[in-house]
MDTraj code that builds the backbone (N, CA, C; nanometers):
import mdtraj as md
import numpy as np

residues = "MET LYS LYS LEU THR ILE ILE LEU PHE THR LEU ALA ALA VAL MET ALA ILE PHE ALA ILE ALA PHE ALA GLN GLU GLU GLY ALA PRO GLY GLU ALA GLY GLY ALA GLY GLY LYS LEU ASP PRO ALA TYR THR ILE PHE PHE ALA ALA SER VAL PHE GLY ALA GLY LEU ALA ILE GLY LEU GLY ALA LEU GLY ALA GLY ILE GLY MET GLY HIS ALA ILE PRO GLY ALA LEU GLU GLY THR ALA ARG ASN PRO ASP THR TYR GLY ARG LEU LEU THR THR LEU MET ILE GLY LEU ALA MET ILE GLU SER LEU ALA ILE TYR ALA LEU VAL VAL SER LEU ILE LEU LEU TYR ALA ASN PRO PHE LYS SER LEU PHE GLY VAL".split()
xyz = np.array([
    [1.2016, -2.3478, -0.8385],
    [1.3431, -2.3178, -0.8314],
    [1.3867, -2.2525, -0.9610],
    [1.3278, -2.2959, -1.0752],
    [1.3632, -2.2447, -1.2008],
    [1.3269, -2.0956, -1.2168],
    [1.2117, -2.0572, -1.1606],
    [1.1659, -1.9213, -1.1649],
    [1.2652, -1.8327, -1.0845],
    [1.3001, -1.8790, -0.9638],
    [1.3938, -1.8034, -0.8826],
    [1.5298, -1.7843, -0.9514],
    [1.5771, -1.8827, -1.0199],
    [1.7074, -1.8751, -1.0911],
    [1.6916, -1.7714, -1.2031],
    [1.5785, -1.7691, -1.2751],
    [1.5613, -1.6713, -1.3814],
    [1.5550, -1.5278, -1.3262],
    [1.4835, -1.5164, -1.2145],
    [1.4700, -1.3839, -1.1538],
    [1.6078, -1.3345, -1.1038],
    [1.6829, -1.4178, -1.0403],
    [1.8147, -1.3784, -0.9915],
    [1.9122, -1.3386, -1.1075],
    [1.9107, -1.4166, -1.2175],
    [1.9955, -1.3828, -1.3319],
    [1.9468, -1.2574, -1.3971],
    [1.8174, -1.2313, -1.4060],
    [1.7684, -1.1065, -1.4585],
    [1.8094, -0.9885, -1.3740],
    [1.7955, -1.0023, -1.2443],
    [1.8401, -0.8996, -1.1503],
    [1.9882, -0.8720, -1.1615],
    [2.0711, -0.9757, -1.1734],
    [2.2130, -0.9575, -1.1852],
    [2.2455, -0.8853, -1.3186],
    [2.1777, -0.9174, -1.4255],
    [2.2020, -0.8524, -1.5511],
    [2.1596, -0.7035, -1.5468],
    [2.0516, -0.6729, -1.4822],
    [2.0105, -0.5292, -1.4739],
    [2.1116, -0.4527, -1.3897],
    [2.1583, -0.5150, -1.2770],
    [2.2525, -0.4449, -1.1947],
    [2.3881, -0.4272, -1.2643],
    [2.4238, -0.5227, -1.3543],
    [2.5519, -0.5131, -1.4227],
    [2.5529, -0.4049, -1.5256],
    [2.4356, -0.3724, -1.5847],
    [2.4389, -0.2730, -1.6926],
    [2.3823, -0.1381, -1.6470],
    [2.3466, -0.1181, -1.5214],
    [2.2882, 0.0060, -1.4829],
    [2.3864, 0.1226, -1.4971],
    [2.5137, 0.0973, -1.4748],
    [2.6107, 0.2002, -1.4854],
    [2.6331, 0.2485, -1.6296],
    [2.6177, 0.1557, -1.7269],
    [2.6262, 0.1895, -1.8649],
    [2.4993, 0.2717, -1.9057],
    [2.3863, 0.2303, -1.8577],
    [2.2626, 0.2950, -1.8979],
    [2.2548, 0.4380, -1.8460],
    [2.3096, 0.4648, -1.7267],
    [2.3040, 0.5952, -1.6711],
    [2.4396, 0.6697, -1.6755],
    [2.5261, 0.6280, -1.7692],
    [2.6558, 0.6905, -1.7794],
    [2.6372, 0.8341, -1.8312],
    [2.7266, 0.9207, -1.7841],
    [2.7199, 1.0612, -1.8272],
    [2.8262, 1.0835, -1.9382],
    [2.7806, 1.1464, -2.0431],
    [2.8747, 1.1779, -2.1485],
    [2.9646, 1.2877, -2.1100],
    [3.0855, 1.2885, -2.1705],
    [3.1840, 1.3930, -2.1507],
    [3.1275, 1.5218, -2.2095],
    [3.1175, 1.6296, -2.1330],
    [3.0622, 1.7545, -2.1863],
    [3.1650, 1.8675, -2.1779],
    [3.1236, 1.9748, -2.2341],
    [3.2021, 2.0972, -2.2304],
    [3.1912, 2.1618, -2.0915],
    [3.2864, 2.2504, -2.0613],
    [3.2770, 2.3198, -1.9299],
    [3.1432, 2.3971, -1.9204],
    [3.0809, 2.3917, -1.8046],
    [2.9559, 2.4555, -1.7880],
    [2.8376, 2.3661, -1.7994],
    [2.8583, 2.2515, -1.8654],
    [2.7503, 2.1566, -1.8789],
    [2.7558, 2.0639, -1.7592],
    [2.6589, 1.9733, -1.7534],
    [2.6568, 1.8764, -1.6372],
    [2.7812, 1.7954, -1.6497],
    [2.8501, 1.7843, -1.5404],
    [2.9761, 1.7068, -1.5406],
    [3.0925, 1.8016, -1.5139],
    [3.0741, 1.9271, -1.5138],
    [3.1813, 2.0191, -1.4777],
    [3.2800, 2.0489, -1.5900],
    [3.3989, 2.0830, -1.5522],
    [3.4993, 2.1179, -1.6502],
    [3.5438, 2.0002, -1.7296],
    [3.5065, 1.9957, -1.8553],
    [3.5434, 1.8852, -1.9380],
    [3.4644, 1.7594, -1.9146],
    [3.3730, 1.7600, -1.8241],
    [3.2847, 1.6458, -1.8005],
    [3.3503, 1.5317, -1.7201],
    [3.4697, 1.5590, -1.6660],
    [3.5426, 1.4531, -1.5939],
    [3.4847, 1.4399, -1.4518],
    [3.4566, 1.3207, -1.4096],
    [3.4087, 1.2945, -1.2706],
    [3.5221, 1.2300, -1.1926],
    [3.5242, 1.2620, -1.0664],
    [3.6210, 1.2006, -0.9770],
    [3.5857, 1.0553, -0.9590],
    [3.6767, 0.9609, -0.9894],
    [3.6439, 0.8216, -0.9782],
    [3.6079, 0.7770, -0.8340],
    [3.6742, 0.8420, -0.7394],
    [3.6408, 0.8108, -0.5968],
    [3.5015, 0.8475, -0.5626],
    [3.4582, 0.9640, -0.6090],
    [3.3246, 1.0122, -0.5822],
    [3.2191, 0.9185, -0.6528],
    [3.2535, 0.8765, -0.7752],
    [3.1638, 0.7923, -0.8466],
    [3.1414, 0.6608, -0.7757],
    [3.2496, 0.6029, -0.7294],
    [3.2439, 0.4788, -0.6504],
    [3.1667, 0.5038, -0.5211],
    [3.1929, 0.6167, -0.4569],
    [3.1214, 0.6479, -0.3348],
    [2.9719, 0.6664, -0.3595],
    [2.9374, 0.7361, -0.4665],
    [2.7913, 0.7500, -0.4944],
    [2.7259, 0.6197, -0.5289],
    [2.7959, 0.5345, -0.6053],
    [2.7378, 0.4010, -0.6325],
    [2.7177, 0.3198, -0.5036],
    [2.8168, 0.3323, -0.4137],
    [2.7998, 0.2574, -0.2851],
    [2.6880, 0.3132, -0.2050],
    [2.6649, 0.4488, -0.2124],
    [2.5510, 0.5114, -0.1362],
    [2.4191, 0.4623, -0.1945],
    [2.4076, 0.4563, -0.3266],
    [2.2858, 0.4059, -0.3902],
    [2.2585, 0.2589, -0.3528],
    [2.3680, 0.1806, -0.3574],
    [2.3549, 0.0367, -0.3198],
    [2.3138, 0.0200, -0.1751],
    [2.3753, 0.1039, -0.0879],
    [2.3401, 0.1007, 0.0567],
    [2.1976, 0.1401, 0.0832],
    [2.1482, 0.2419, 0.0054],
    [2.0135, 0.2857, 0.0251],
    [1.9164, 0.1769, -0.0207],
    [1.9446, 0.1137, -0.1284],
    [1.8595, 0.0088, -0.1763],
    [1.8567, -0.1121, -0.0811],
    [1.9781, -0.1410, -0.0302],
    [1.9886, -0.2498, 0.0697],
    [1.9113, -0.2210, 0.1957],
    [1.9186, -0.0933, 0.2416],
    [1.8499, -0.0534, 0.3670],
    [1.7003, -0.0630, 0.3507],
    [1.6448, -0.0153, 0.2448],
    [1.4985, -0.0191, 0.2285],
    [1.4520, -0.1628, 0.1972],
    [1.5358, -0.2378, 0.1288],
    [1.4965, -0.3770, 0.0990],
    [1.4967, -0.4645, 0.2216],
    [1.6000, -0.4523, 0.3009],
    [1.5977, -0.5356, 0.4280],
    [1.4963, -0.4863, 0.5300],
    [1.4745, -0.3520, 0.5319],
    [1.3732, -0.2992, 0.6232],
    [1.2352, -0.3513, 0.5847],
    [1.2054, -0.3549, 0.4549],
    [1.0692, -0.3979, 0.4095],
    [1.0613, -0.5449, 0.4266],
    [1.1709, -0.6205, 0.4089],
    [1.1685, -0.7654, 0.4307],
    [1.1418, -0.8001, 0.5771],
    [1.2094, -0.7327, 0.6618],
    [1.1873, -0.7555, 0.8062],
    [1.0461, -0.7195, 0.8482],
    [0.9953, -0.6068, 0.7967],
    [0.8569, -0.5725, 0.8340],
    [0.7546, -0.6728, 0.7764],
    [0.7777, -0.7210, 0.6554],
    [0.6915, -0.8224, 0.5997],
    [0.6916, -0.9507, 0.6786],
    [0.8112, -0.9951, 0.7196],
    [0.8182, -1.1203, 0.7962],
    [0.7483, -1.0970, 0.9317],
    [0.7736, -0.9869, 0.9973],
    [0.7114, -0.9602, 1.1259],
    [0.5598, -0.9556, 1.1160],
    [0.5075, -0.8902, 1.0126],
    [0.3622, -0.8875, 0.9955],
    [0.3052, -1.0230, 0.9591],
    [0.3824, -1.1011, 0.8888],
    [0.3407, -1.2361, 0.8494],
    [0.3312, -1.3284, 0.9682],
    [0.4107, -1.3037, 1.0705],
    [0.3975, -1.3814, 1.1942],
    [0.2963, -1.3289, 1.2903],
    [0.2695, -1.2028, 1.2891],
    [0.1802, -1.1392, 1.3862],
    [0.0344, -1.1681, 1.3533],
    [-0.0002, -1.1544, 1.2242],
    [-0.1395, -1.1680, 1.1846],
    [-0.1949, -1.3098, 1.2045],
    [-0.1228, -1.4166, 1.1619],
    [-0.1756, -1.5489, 1.1894],
    [-0.1880, -1.5776, 1.3408],
    [-0.0979, -1.5244, 1.4229],
    [-0.1047, -1.5452, 1.5672],
    [-0.2317, -1.4826, 1.6251],
    [-0.2660, -1.3629, 1.5762],
    [-0.3894, -1.2980, 1.6243],
    [-0.5138, -1.3706, 1.5764],
    [-0.5092, -1.4230, 1.4554],
    [-0.6242, -1.4983, 1.4036],
    [-0.6415, -1.6306, 1.4799],
    [-0.5351, -1.6936, 1.5091],
    [-0.5419, -1.8176, 1.5906],
    [-0.5988, -1.7888, 1.7274],
    [-0.5561, -1.6781, 1.7909],
    [-0.6006, -1.6420, 1.9218],
    [-0.7550, -1.6099, 1.9176],
    [-0.8005, -1.5455, 1.8117],
    [-0.9385, -1.5137, 1.7989],
    [-1.0196, -1.6438, 1.7741],
    [-0.9652, -1.7286, 1.6957],
    [-1.0356, -1.8591, 1.6690],
    [-1.0483, -1.9423, 1.7964],
    [-0.9505, -1.9380, 1.8822],
    [-0.9585, -2.0196, 2.0055],
    [-1.0525, -1.9569, 2.1041],
    [-1.0553, -1.8229, 2.1146],
    [-1.1362, -1.7594, 2.2150],
    [-1.1950, -1.6271, 2.1523],
    [-1.3109, -1.6407, 2.0867],
    [-1.3700, -1.5222, 2.0198],
    [-1.4064, -1.4079, 2.1118],
    [-1.4149, -1.4277, 2.2397],
    [-1.4477, -1.3206, 2.3293],
    [-1.3349, -1.2178, 2.3450],
    [-1.2128, -1.2593, 2.3112],
    [-1.0965, -1.1669, 2.3274],
    [-1.0666, -1.0889, 2.1972],
    [-1.1667, -1.0914, 2.1041],
    [-1.1385, -1.0281, 1.9740],
    [-1.0989, -0.8776, 1.9905],
    [-1.1658, -0.8052, 2.0770],
    [-1.1373, -0.6590, 2.0909],
    [-0.9964, -0.6327, 2.1441],
    [-0.9623, -0.7100, 2.2467],
    [-0.8256, -0.6863, 2.3001],
    [-0.7176, -0.7321, 2.2033],
    [-0.7407, -0.8432, 2.1339],
    [-0.6468, -0.8918, 2.0359],
    [-0.6309, -0.7940, 1.9205],
    [-0.7412, -0.7369, 1.8736],
    [-0.7337, -0.6432, 1.7653],
    [-0.6553, -0.5177, 1.8060],
    [-0.6803, -0.4721, 1.9211],
    [-0.6095, -0.3492, 1.9682],
    [-0.4597, -0.3809, 1.9803],
    [-0.4228, -0.4915, 2.0390],
    [-0.2854, -0.5279, 2.0509],
    [-0.2191, -0.5521, 1.9164],
    [-0.2984, -0.6108, 1.8232],
    [-0.2425, -0.6391, 1.6904],
    [-0.2126, -0.5075, 1.6160],
    [-0.3056, -0.4147, 1.6250],
    [-0.2843, -0.2848, 1.5568],
    [-0.1631, -0.2101, 1.6116],
    [-0.1464, -0.2172, 1.7420],
    [-0.0291, -0.1479, 1.7999],
    [0.0957, -0.2220, 1.7558],
    [0.0915, -0.3517, 1.7586],
    [0.2108, -0.4275, 1.7135],
    [0.2392, -0.4021, 1.5666],
    [0.1439, -0.4008, 1.4796],
    [0.1651, -0.3729, 1.3379],
    [0.2215, -0.2313, 1.3159],
    [0.1774, -0.1376, 1.3983],
    [0.2351, -0.0027, 1.3829],
    [0.3824, -0.0018, 1.4253],
    [0.4167, -0.0776, 1.5306],
    [0.5556, -0.0846, 1.5707],
    [0.6395, -0.1583, 1.4615],
    [0.5860, -0.2610, 1.4014],
    [0.6585, -0.3300, 1.2948],
    [0.6762, -0.2389, 1.1772],
    [0.5700, -0.1660, 1.1390],
    [0.5807, -0.0803, 1.0240],
    [0.6764, 0.0358, 1.0430],
    [0.7006, 0.0723, 1.1687],
    [0.7966, 0.1796, 1.1965],
    [0.9369, 0.1391, 1.1534],
    [0.9661, 0.0076, 1.1519],
    [1.0979, -0.0387, 1.1035],
    [1.1135, -0.0047, 0.9596],
    [1.0128, -0.0247, 0.8807],
    [1.0227, 0.0054, 0.7323],
    [1.0308, 0.1524, 0.7110],
    [0.9626, 0.2317, 0.7965],
    [0.9710, 0.3825, 0.7828],
    [1.1129, 0.4307, 0.8209],
    [1.1685, 0.3723, 0.9188],
    [1.3084, 0.4093, 0.9626],
    [1.4060, 0.3744, 0.8464],
    [1.3830, 0.2583, 0.7894],
    [1.4704, 0.2216, 0.6725],
    [1.4583, 0.3167, 0.5559],
    [1.3352, 0.3609, 0.5337],
    [1.3109, 0.4542, 0.4286],
    [1.3808, 0.5885, 0.4553],
    [1.3733, 0.6341, 0.5812],
    [1.4420, 0.7557, 0.6210],
    [1.5927, 0.7446, 0.6014],
    [1.6488, 0.6360, 0.6436],
    [1.7946, 0.6096, 0.6305],
    [1.8345, 0.6107, 0.4798],
    [1.7549, 0.5465, 0.3986],
    [1.7877, 0.5426, 0.2551],
    [1.7742, 0.6786, 0.1902],
    [1.6763, 0.7559, 0.2331],
    [1.6618, 0.8924, 0.1751],
    [1.7780, 0.9829, 0.2207],
    [1.8237, 0.9645, 0.3452],
    [1.9405, 1.0412, 0.3893],
    [2.0650, 1.0034, 0.3112],
    [2.0820, 0.8732, 0.2851],
    [2.1953, 0.8346, 0.2049],
    [2.1909, 0.8869, 0.0648],
    [2.0747, 0.8997, 0.0088],
    [2.0616, 0.9452, -0.1311],
    [2.0700, 1.0985, -0.1424],
    [1.9995, 1.1705, -0.0540],
    [1.9821, 1.3174, -0.0782],
    [2.0543, 1.4076, 0.0190],
    [2.0729, 1.3653, 0.1412],
    [2.1416, 1.4496, 0.2413],
    [2.2641, 1.3792, 0.2940],
    [2.3423, 1.3246, 0.2054],
    [2.4523, 1.2420, 0.2451],
    [2.5551, 1.3148, 0.3224],
    [2.5771, 1.2741, 0.4515],
    [2.6726, 1.3485, 0.5334],
    [2.8161, 1.3283, 0.4984],
    [2.8467, 1.2288, 0.4115],
    [2.9805, 1.1996, 0.3744],
    [3.0269, 1.2713, 0.2461],
    [2.9372, 1.3544, 0.1842],
    [2.9731, 1.4235, 0.0627],
    [3.0890, 1.5212, 0.0866],
    [3.0969, 1.5732, 0.2080],
    [3.2027, 1.6728, 0.2353],
    [3.3421, 1.6143, 0.2255],
    [3.3536, 1.4807, 0.2321],
    [3.4833, 1.4202, 0.2161],
    [3.5410, 1.4406, 0.0750],
    [3.4504, 1.4588, -0.0216],
    [3.4955, 1.4695, -0.1586],
    [3.4859, 1.6124, -0.2087],
    [3.4476, 1.7042, -0.1267],
    [3.4405, 1.8453, -0.1659],
    [3.3332, 1.8745, -0.2630],
    [3.2256, 1.7991, -0.2603],
    [3.1162, 1.8195, -0.3546],
    [2.9980, 1.8874, -0.2834],
])
top = md.Topology()
chain = top.add_chain()
for i, resn in enumerate(residues, 1):
    res = top.add_residue(resn, chain, resSeq=i)
    for name in ("N", "CA", "C"):
        top.add_atom(name, md.element.get_by_symbol(name[0]), res)
traj = md.Trajectory(xyz[None], top)
């Protein structure tokens, strides 16, 4: 329990200071940041929410895939242990099932990449 608490506090500290670490300095016109380096606060909040949503999507997708695989593999091993003659059919079914489970993580990756790079909501802010 102590390790989990330390990990959670470390994660919270990193998330709290990421905006400071990646902050953009105010620049002259023509530099990154546009005219005067001013950023639209609404777009900044929107971009931060997009990054958070992308991280949440891939995190939950990988968590779900890991839990699903964690339940599938012991079930196949128990079935093989009870009846070794069914090994071939169980292996085929297990591989198909694992591919279906892994597709969840791939879909989550696609959604997070869309949120980060091809965001359909960017047109709301004229960017």
